[in-house]
KOLKEBA-666122 format. One line per 10 residues: number of its first residue (from 1); their letters; for each residue x, y, z of N, C-alpha, C. Coordinates in nm, 2 decimals. Layout:
N
NUM> A> X,Y,Z,X,Y,Z,X,Y,Z ~ ...
end
This chain:
249
1> MEIITLTKEN> 2.18,8.26,4.53,2.29,8.18,4.58,2.39,8.27,4.64 ~ 2.46,8.23,4.74,2.56,8.31,4.82,2.69,8.34,4.73 ~ 2.73,8.46,4.73,2.86,8.50,4.67,2.97,8.50,4.79 ~ 3.07,8.43,4.76,3.18,8.43,4.87,3.30,8.51,4.82 ~ 3.36,8.59,4.90,3.48,8.66,4.87,3.60,8.59,4.94 ~ 3.70,8.56,4.86,3.82,8.50,4.93,3.90,8.59,5.02 ~ 3.94,8.54,5.13,4.03,8.61,5.22,4.14,8.51,5.26 ~ 4.24,8.57,5.33,4.35,8.48,5.38,4.30,8.37,5.47 ~ 4.19,8.41,5.54,4.13,8.31,5.63,4.06,8.20,5.57 ~ 3.99,8.22,5.45,3.92,8.11,5.39,3.98,8.06,5.27
11> LQQEHICCAI> 4.09,8.11,5.22,4.15,8.07,5.09,4.18,7.92,5.09 ~ 4.24,7.87,5.19,4.28,7.73,5.18,4.16,7.63,5.17 ~ 4.05,7.66,5.24,3.94,7.56,5.23,3.84,7.59,5.11 ~ 3.85,7.71,5.05,3.76,7.73,4.94,3.81,7.67,4.81 ~ 3.71,7.62,4.73,3.74,7.57,4.59,3.76,7.70,4.51 ~ 3.87,7.71,4.43,3.90,7.83,4.35,3.84,7.81,4.21 ~ 3.77,7.71,4.19,3.68,7.70,4.06,3.75,7.66,3.93 ~ 3.87,7.70,3.91,3.93,7.67,3.78,4.03,7.56,3.78 ~ 4.04,7.49,3.89,4.13,7.37,3.89,4.07,7.27,3.99 ~ 4.12,7.16,3.99,4.07,7.05,4.09,4.08,7.09,4.23
21> ANNDDCQVAA> 4.00,7.03,4.31,3.99,7.09,4.45,4.10,7.05,4.55 ~ 4.18,6.95,4.51,4.28,6.89,4.60,4.38,6.99,4.62 ~ 4.41,7.04,4.74,4.50,7.14,4.77,4.65,7.10,4.75 ~ 4.66,6.96,4.75,4.80,6.90,4.72,4.84,6.90,4.57 ~ 4.73,6.93,4.48,4.77,6.94,4.34,4.85,7.06,4.31 ~ 4.95,7.04,4.23,5.04,7.16,4.21,4.97,7.28,4.15 ~ 4.86,7.26,4.07,4.80,7.37,4.01,4.73,7.45,4.12 ~ 4.66,7.39,4.21,4.58,7.45,4.31,4.68,7.52,4.41 ~ 4.78,7.45,4.44,4.88,7.51,4.53,4.94,7.64,4.48 ~ 4.99,7.63,4.35,5.05,7.74,4.29,4.96,7.86,4.28
31> KKAWLAERLD> 4.83,7.84,4.24,4.73,7.95,4.23,4.70,8.01,4.36 ~ 4.68,7.92,4.46,4.65,7.98,4.59,4.76,8.05,4.66 ~ 4.89,8.01,4.63,5.00,8.09,4.67,5.01,8.23,4.61 ~ 4.98,8.23,4.48,4.98,8.35,4.40,4.87,8.45,4.46 ~ 4.75,8.38,4.48,4.64,8.46,4.53,4.67,8.53,4.67 ~ 4.73,8.44,4.75,4.76,8.49,4.88,4.85,8.62,4.88 ~ 4.94,8.62,4.80,5.02,8.74,4.78,4.96,8.85,4.73 ~ 4.87,8.83,4.64,4.80,8.94,4.57,4.69,9.01,4.65 ~ 4.64,8.93,4.75,4.54,8.99,4.84,4.59,9.12,4.91 ~ 4.72,9.12,4.94,4.78,9.24,5.00,4.79,9.35,4.89
41> DGLIFKKLAV> 4.78,9.32,4.76,4.77,9.42,4.66,4.63,9.47,4.63 ~ 4.54,9.42,4.70,4.40,9.47,4.68,4.32,9.38,4.58 ~ 4.38,9.26,4.55,4.30,9.16,4.46,4.17,9.12,4.53 ~ 4.07,9.11,4.46,3.94,9.05,4.50,3.90,8.94,4.41 ~ 3.86,8.83,4.48,3.82,8.71,4.41,3.68,8.67,4.47 ~ 3.58,8.69,4.39,3.44,8.65,4.43,3.39,8.53,4.35 ~ 3.33,8.44,4.41,3.28,8.32,4.35,3.15,8.28,4.41 ~ 3.07,8.22,4.33,2.94,8.16,4.38,2.98,8.04,4.48 ~ 2.90,8.01,4.58,2.92,7.90,4.66,2.89,7.77,4.60 ~ 2.97,7.74,4.50,2.96,7.61,4.43,3.10,7.56,4.39
51> RGKCFIEYIP> 3.10,7.43,4.36,3.23,7.38,4.31,3.23,7.37,4.16 ~ 3.27,7.48,4.10,3.27,7.49,3.96,3.33,7.62,3.91 ~ 3.34,7.65,3.79,3.39,7.77,3.73,3.28,7.88,3.73 ~ 3.28,7.96,3.83,3.18,8.07,3.84,3.23,8.17,3.93 ~ 3.32,8.26,3.88,3.39,8.35,3.96,3.44,8.47,3.88 ~ 3.48,8.57,3.95,3.54,8.70,3.89,3.66,8.73,3.98 ~ 3.76,8.76,3.92,3.89,8.80,3.99,3.94,8.94,3.94 ~ 3.95,9.04,4.02,4.00,9.17,3.98,4.09,9.23,4.08 ~ 4.17,9.34,4.03,4.27,9.40,4.11,4.29,9.54,4.06 ~ 4.33,9.63,4.15,4.37,9.76,4.10,4.46,9.76,3.98
61> AEKAWLPIEA> 4.43,9.83,3.87,4.50,9.83,3.75,4.65,9.86,3.77 ~ 4.68,9.94,3.87,4.82,9.97,3.89,4.90,9.85,3.94 ~ 4.83,9.76,3.99,4.89,9.63,4.04,4.87,9.51,3.95 ~ 4.80,9.54,3.83,4.77,9.43,3.74,4.90,9.37,3.68 ~ 4.89,9.24,3.64,5.00,9.17,3.58,5.00,9.17,3.44 ~ 5.00,9.29,3.37,5.00,9.30,3.23,5.04,9.45,3.20 ~ 5.09,9.47,3.08,5.15,9.60,3.04,5.03,9.70,3.00 ~ 4.96,9.75,3.09,4.86,9.85,3.06,4.88,9.98,3.14 ~ 4.83,10.09,3.10,4.82,10.22,3.17,4.68,10.24,3.19 ~ 4.64,10.23,3.32,4.49,10.25,3.35,4.48,10.30,3.50
71> PGYLHINCFW> 4.54,10.41,3.53,4.54,10.46,3.66,4.40,10.49,3.71 ~ 4.37,10.45,3.84,4.23,10.47,3.89,4.13,10.37,3.85 ~ 4.17,10.26,3.77,4.08,10.16,3.73,4.09,10.03,3.81 ~ 3.99,9.94,3.81,4.00,9.81,3.85,4.03,9.73,3.72 ~ 4.11,9.63,3.73,4.13,9.53,3.61,4.08,9.40,3.64 ~ 4.00,9.34,3.56,3.95,9.20,3.57,4.06,9.11,3.51 ~ 4.11,9.03,3.61,4.21,8.93,3.57,4.15,8.81,3.49 ~ 4.03,8.77,3.55,3.96,8.65,3.50,3.82,8.65,3.54 ~ 3.73,8.61,3.45,3.59,8.62,3.47,3.53,8.49,3.40 ~ 3.49,8.40,3.47,3.46,8.27,3.41,3.34,8.20,3.46
81> ISGQFKGQGY> 3.24,8.19,3.38,3.12,8.12,3.41,3.10,8.01,3.30 ~ 3.09,7.88,3.35,3.10,7.77,3.25,2.99,7.67,3.29 ~ 2.97,7.58,3.19,2.88,7.47,3.21,2.74,7.50,3.26 ~ 2.71,7.42,3.37,2.57,7.43,3.42,2.54,7.57,3.48 ~ 2.64,7.66,3.50,2.61,7.79,3.57,2.58,7.90,3.46 ~ 2.59,7.86,3.33,2.55,7.96,3.23,2.41,7.99,3.22 ~ 2.37,8.11,3.17,2.24,8.14,3.14,2.15,8.15,3.26 ~ 2.21,8.18,3.38,2.12,8.19,3.51,2.15,8.32,3.57 ~ 2.21,8.42,3.50,2.23,8.55,3.55,2.34,8.56,3.65 ~ 2.43,8.46,3.66,2.55,8.46,3.76,2.65,8.56,3.71
91> ANRLLAECVK> 2.67,8.56,3.57,2.77,8.66,3.52,2.73,8.80,3.55 ~ 2.61,8.83,3.53,2.56,8.97,3.57,2.58,9.00,3.71 ~ 2.55,8.90,3.80,2.56,8.93,3.94,2.71,8.96,3.98 ~ 2.80,8.87,3.92,2.94,8.89,3.96,3.00,9.02,3.90 ~ 2.96,9.05,3.78,3.01,9.17,3.72,2.95,9.29,3.80 ~ 2.83,9.28,3.84,2.77,9.39,3.92,2.84,9.41,4.05 ~ 2.89,9.31,4.11,2.97,9.31,4.23,3.10,9.39,4.20 ~ 3.17,9.37,4.09,3.28,9.43,4.05,3.26,9.59,4.04 ~ 3.15,9.61,3.96,3.12,9.75,3.93,3.08,9.82,4.06 ~ 3.01,9.77,4.15,2.97,9.83,4.28,3.10,9.85,4.36
101> DGKTKGKSGI> 3.18,9.75,4.36,3.31,9.77,4.43,3.39,9.89,4.38 ~ 3.40,9.90,4.25,3.48,10.00,4.18,3.42,10.14,4.21 ~ 3.29,10.15,4.21,3.23,10.28,4.23,3.24,10.32,4.38 ~ 3.23,10.22,4.47,3.24,10.25,4.62,3.39,10.30,4.64 ~ 3.48,10.24,4.58,3.62,10.28,4.60,3.66,10.41,4.52 ~ 3.57,10.47,4.45,3.60,10.59,4.37,3.68,10.57,4.25 ~ 3.67,10.45,4.19,3.75,10.42,4.07,3.69,10.49,3.94 ~ 3.78,10.50,3.85,3.73,10.56,3.72,3.65,10.46,3.63 ~ 3.67,10.33,3.65,3.60,10.23,3.57,3.67,10.10,3.58 ~ 3.65,10.01,3.49,3.70,9.88,3.48,3.76,9.85,3.36
111> TVLSSKNKLP> 3.87,9.77,3.36,3.94,9.73,3.23,3.94,9.58,3.23 ~ 3.96,9.52,3.11,3.96,9.37,3.09,4.03,9.34,2.96 ~ 4.11,9.24,2.96,4.17,9.20,2.83,4.08,9.10,2.76 ~ 4.05,9.13,2.63,3.97,9.05,2.55,4.03,9.03,2.41 ~ 3.94,9.00,2.32,3.98,8.97,2.18,3.88,9.01,2.08 ~ 3.90,9.02,1.96,3.80,9.05,1.86,3.69,8.95,1.85 ~ 3.73,8.82,1.87,3.63,8.72,1.87,3.67,8.63,1.99 ~ 3.57,8.55,2.05,3.60,8.48,2.17,3.71,8.38,2.14 ~ 3.81,8.38,2.23,3.92,8.30,2.22,3.95,8.24,2.36 ~ 4.03,8.12,2.36,4.04,8.06,2.49,4.13,8.15,2.59
121> FLSHPQYLKY> 4.09,8.15,2.71,4.16,8.22,2.82,4.15,8.37,2.81 ~ 4.05,8.42,2.74,4.03,8.57,2.72,3.88,8.59,2.75 ~ 3.85,8.70,2.81,3.71,8.72,2.84,3.62,8.74,2.71 ~ 3.50,8.71,2.72,3.40,8.71,2.61,3.38,8.85,2.56 ~ 3.41,8.89,2.44,3.40,9.03,2.40,3.25,9.07,2.37 ~ 3.18,8.98,2.31,3.03,9.01,2.29,2.96,9.04,2.42 ~ 2.97,8.96,2.51,2.90,8.98,2.64,2.95,9.11,2.71 ~ 3.08,9.14,2.71,3.13,9.26,2.77,3.08,9.39,2.70 ~ 3.08,9.38,2.57,3.03,9.50,2.50,2.88,9.52,2.51 ~ 2.81,9.41,2.53,2.67,9.42,2.56,2.65,9.49,2.69
131> KGFITAATYD> 2.74,9.46,2.79,2.73,9.53,2.91,2.78,9.67,2.92 ~ 2.83,9.72,2.81,2.87,9.86,2.80,3.02,9.88,2.79 ~ 3.10,9.78,2.79,3.24,9.79,2.77,3.28,9.84,2.63 ~ 3.37,9.92,2.61,3.41,9.97,2.48,3.56,9.95,2.46 ~ 3.60,9.95,2.34,3.74,9.92,2.31,3.83,10.04,2.34 ~ 3.93,10.03,2.42,4.02,10.13,2.45,4.14,10.13,2.36 ~ 4.19,10.00,2.33,4.31,9.99,2.25,4.32,9.84,2.19 ~ 4.39,9.83,2.08,4.40,9.69,2.03,4.56,9.66,2.02 ~ 4.59,9.53,2.00,4.72,9.49,1.99,4.73,9.37,1.91 ~ 4.81,9.36,1.80,4.81,9.25,1.71,4.85,9.12,1.79
141> PYFELLYLPF> 4.80,9.01,1.76,4.72,8.98,1.63,4.56,9.00,1.66 ~ 4.52,8.99,1.78,4.38,8.99,1.81,4.34,9.05,1.95 ~ 4.43,9.10,2.03,4.40,9.15,2.16,4.32,9.28,2.16 ~ 4.23,9.29,2.25,4.16,9.42,2.27,4.16,9.45,2.42 ~ 4.19,9.57,2.46,4.18,9.62,2.59,4.04,9.69,2.60 ~ 3.95,9.63,2.67,3.81,9.69,2.68,3.81,9.77,2.82 ~ 3.71,9.87,2.82,3.70,9.94,2.95,3.56,9.98,2.96 ~ 3.51,9.99,3.08,3.38,10.05,3.12,3.40,10.16,3.21 ~ 3.39,10.28,3.15,3.42,10.41,3.23,3.29,10.44,3.31 ~ 3.32,10.49,3.43,3.21,10.52,3.52,3.16,10.67,3.49
151> ETNSPKPHFK> 3.25,10.75,3.44,3.21,10.88,3.40,3.25,10.92,3.26 ~ 3.18,11.01,3.20,3.21,11.04,3.06,3.36,11.09,3.05 ~ 3.41,11.16,3.15,3.54,11.21,3.14,3.65,11.12,3.20 ~ 3.61,10.99,3.23,3.72,10.90,3.28,3.83,10.89,3.18 ~ 3.95,10.88,3.23,4.07,10.87,3.13,4.06,10.73,3.06 ~ 4.11,10.74,2.93,4.10,10.63,2.85,4.23,10.54,2.87 ~ 4.22,10.41,2.92,4.33,10.33,2.93,4.40,10.29,2.80 ~ 4.52,10.25,2.81,4.59,10.21,2.69,4.70,10.10,2.72 ~ 4.75,10.04,2.62,4.86,9.94,2.64,4.99,10.02,2.65 ~ 5.08,9.97,2.73,5.22,10.03,2.74,5.29,9.98,2.61
161> EMTNNSTEEG> 5.40,10.05,2.58,5.47,10.01,2.46,5.54,9.89,2.49 ~ 5.52,9.79,2.39,5.58,9.65,2.41,5.67,9.62,2.30 ~ 5.79,9.58,2.34,5.89,9.53,2.24,5.95,9.40,2.28 ~ 5.98,9.32,2.18,6.04,9.19,2.21,6.18,9.19,2.15 ~ 6.28,9.21,2.23,6.42,9.22,2.19,6.49,9.08,2.19 ~ 6.41,8.97,2.20,6.47,8.84,2.21,6.54,8.80,2.09 ~ 6.66,8.75,2.11,6.74,8.69,1.99,6.74,8.54,2.00 ~ 6.65,8.48,2.08,6.64,8.34,2.09,6.60,8.27,1.95 ~ 6.66,8.16,1.92,6.63,8.10,1.79,6.51,8.01,1.79 ~ 6.47,7.96,1.92,6.36,7.87,1.92,6.24,7.94,2.00
171> FVLYYTHQCP> 6.18,7.86,2.09,6.06,7.91,2.16,6.10,7.97,2.29 ~ 6.02,8.08,2.33,6.03,8.13,2.46,5.89,8.15,2.51 ~ 5.87,8.10,2.64,5.74,8.10,2.70,5.75,8.19,2.82 ~ 5.67,8.29,2.82,5.65,8.38,2.94,5.52,8.33,3.02 ~ 5.53,8.31,3.15,5.41,8.27,3.22,5.41,8.31,3.37 ~ 5.29,8.31,3.43,5.29,8.33,3.58,5.20,8.22,3.63 ~ 5.17,8.23,3.76,5.08,8.13,3.82,4.95,8.20,3.85 ~ 4.92,8.31,3.78,4.79,8.37,3.78,4.69,8.27,3.73 ~ 4.73,8.20,3.63,4.65,8.08,3.58,4.71,7.95,3.64 ~ 4.62,7.87,3.71,4.68,7.76,3.78,4.73,7.65,3.68
181> FTAKYVPLIE> 4.68,7.64,3.56,4.71,7.54,3.47,4.86,7.54,3.43 ~ 4.93,7.67,3.45,5.06,7.67,3.40,5.15,7.58,3.49 ~ 5.11,7.56,3.61,5.20,7.49,3.71,5.21,7.34,3.66 ~ 5.11,7.29,3.59,5.12,7.16,3.54,5.18,7.15,3.40 ~ 5.12,7.24,3.30,5.15,7.22,3.17,5.27,7.29,3.12 ~ 5.33,7.39,3.19,5.46,7.44,3.15,5.57,7.34,3.16 ~ 5.58,7.27,3.27,5.68,7.17,3.28,5.67,7.05,3.19 ~ 5.54,7.03,3.15,5.52,6.91,3.06,5.58,6.94,2.92 ~ 5.55,7.06,2.87,5.60,7.09,2.73,5.75,7.13,2.74 ~ 5.80,7.18,2.86,5.93,7.21,2.87,6.02,7.08,2.86
191> NLAKKMKIPF> 5.97,6.97,2.94,6.03,6.85,2.93,6.03,6.78,2.79 ~ 5.91,6.81,2.72,5.89,6.74,2.60,5.99,6.81,2.49 ~ 6.01,6.94,2.50,6.10,7.01,2.41,6.24,6.96,2.44 ~ 6.27,6.94,2.55,6.41,6.88,2.58,6.43,6.75,2.52 ~ 6.32,6.66,2.54,6.33,6.53,2.47,6.35,6.54,2.32 ~ 6.28,6.63,2.26,6.28,6.65,2.12,6.40,6.74,2.07 ~ 6.47,6.78,2.17,6.59,6.87,2.13,6.55,6.99,2.05 ~ 6.45,7.05,2.10,6.39,7.18,2.04,6.44,7.29,2.12 ~ 6.50,7.40,2.08,6.53,7.51,2.16,6.41,7.57,2.23 ~ 6.41,7.57,2.36,6.29,7.62,2.43,6.33,7.68,2.57
201> KTVYLETALA> 6.28,7.80,2.60,6.32,7.87,2.72,6.19,7.91,2.79 ~ 6.19,7.90,2.92,6.08,7.96,2.99,6.12,8.08,3.08 ~ 6.03,8.17,3.09,6.05,8.29,3.16,5.94,8.31,3.26 ~ 5.97,8.27,3.39,5.86,8.29,3.49,5.86,8.43,3.54 ~ 5.74,8.50,3.52,5.73,8.64,3.57,5.69,8.64,3.72 ~ 5.79,8.68,3.81,5.77,8.66,3.94,5.70,8.78,4.01 ~ 5.70,8.90,3.95,5.65,9.01,4.01,5.56,9.09,3.91 ~ 5.47,9.18,3.97,5.38,9.26,3.88,5.47,9.35,3.79 ~ 5.58,9.40,3.84,5.66,9.49,3.77,5.72,9.41,3.64 ~ 5.76,9.29,3.66,5.81,9.21,3.55,5.70,9.18,3.45
211> AQSAPAPITS> 5.58,9.16,3.50,5.47,9.13,3.41,5.43,9.25,3.33 ~ 5.44,9.37,3.40,5.40,9.50,3.33,5.51,9.54,3.22 ~ 5.62,9.47,3.22,5.73,9.49,3.13,5.74,9.38,3.02 ~ 5.64,9.30,3.02,5.64,9.19,2.93,5.62,9.23,2.78 ~ 5.67,9.15,2.69,5.66,9.19,2.55,5.52,9.16,2.48 ~ 5.42,9.13,2.56,5.29,9.10,2.49,5.18,9.14,2.60 ~ 5.06,9.16,2.55,4.95,9.20,2.64,4.91,9.10,2.75 ~ 4.93,8.97,2.72,4.89,8.87,2.81,5.01,8.81,2.87 ~ 5.02,8.78,3.01,5.13,8.73,3.07,5.12,8.61,3.15 ~ 4.99,8.56,3.16,4.97,8.43,3.23,5.03,8.32,3.16
221> YCLFHKGKYV> 5.03,8.33,3.02,5.09,8.22,2.93,5.10,8.29,2.79 ~ 5.23,8.31,2.75,5.25,8.37,2.62,5.37,8.31,2.56 ~ 5.35,8.24,2.44,5.45,8.17,2.37,5.50,8.24,2.25 ~ 5.63,8.26,2.24,5.69,8.32,2.12,5.78,8.22,2.05 ~ 5.80,8.24,1.92,5.89,8.16,1.84,5.98,8.26,1.75 ~ 6.11,8.25,1.78,6.20,8.35,1.71,6.15,8.49,1.72 ~ 6.11,8.53,1.85,6.07,8.66,1.87,5.94,8.71,1.83 ~ 5.85,8.61,1.76,5.72,8.65,1.72,5.62,8.57,1.80 ~ 5.51,8.64,1.83,5.40,8.59,1.91,5.34,8.47,1.85 ~ 5.32,8.36,1.92,5.24,8.24,1.87,5.11,8.22,1.92
231> TNEILSEKKF> 5.10,8.21,2.06,4.97,8.19,2.12,4.97,8.21,2.27 ~ 4.85,8.23,2.32,4.83,8.24,2.47,4.75,8.12,2.52 ~ 4.72,8.02,2.43,4.65,7.90,2.46,4.74,7.81,2.53 ~ 4.71,7.76,2.66,4.79,7.67,2.73,4.79,7.53,2.66 ~ 4.91,7.49,2.62,4.92,7.38,2.54,4.95,7.25,2.61 ~ 4.88,7.14,2.57,4.90,7.01,2.62,5.02,6.96,2.53 ~ 5.08,6.84,2.57,5.19,6.78,2.50,5.15,6.75,2.35 ~ 5.03,6.71,2.33,4.98,6.67,2.20,4.97,6.80,2.11 ~ 4.92,6.91,2.17,4.91,7.03,2.10,5.05,7.09,2.06 ~ 5.14,7.08,2.16,5.27,7.13,2.13,5.34,7.06,2.03
241> EKLVTEFGY> 5.33,6.92,2.03,5.39,6.84,1.92,5.34,6.88,1.78 ~ 5.21,6.91,1.78,5.15,6.95,1.65,5.20,7.09,1.61 ~ 5.22,7.18,1.71,5.27,7.31,1.68,5.41,7.31,1.63 ~ 5.50,7.23,1.69,5.64,7.23,1.65,5.65,7.16,1.52 ~ 5.56,7.07,1.48,5.57,7.01,1.35,5.53,7.12,1.24 ~ 5.43,7.20,1.28,5.40,7.31,1.19,5.51,7.41,1.17 ~ 5.60,7.42,1.27,5.72,7.51,1.25,5.83,7.44,1.19 ~ 5.82,7.32,1.15,5.93,7.25,1.08,6.03,7.18,1.16 ~ 6.00,7.15,1.29,6.10,7.08,1.37,6.08,6.93,1.36
end
């Protein structure tokens, strides 16, 4: 099956796999606008010629939207094979494309954000480690920075120092449009928090530099409560209501 690489010329007509196809949908529009700007930074988005979640998205690590130090590496933003496309070798093909691209460009290797066990919106650790990725660094409560070095002397990536100096009494949500779902679900829980009179603040990270200075390893969606990390799972209104109940609101 054909592998398609997104360009500025085909971006608008191609299905981007992780949201509905209608370009008028806020999620698709936000993600495609974000992608269009990142293409100038060297972002690569490769997908199978299907309408579904079967793609890999990566970028030079110096331009990645998270606080890591990995000069000379490519960083995988998102790598998603789901449903009917699993078990057919597509993950291997797409990862091989990324590795080939990195070696052709003279990169030191590939990095990706994962976790100790498979968690939503993070790459699958067991599969990546099976493919040769090793742990470069960890960050509480469960984040792992994995890397695949191309040479034995490739420099070891690491997380930047992260501190949260927030004095907010309630919730603070950091997010970007790297994940299309934020365009829909951030306003939903923001409005719900307002109705419930719960202290809630959103911080939209507009640049790579802002994301690289974020207080947590993940920046597409990262919720804090009173300065403490809570979750990177994109919350529906129902899940948010359950969460705030657990916090005693």
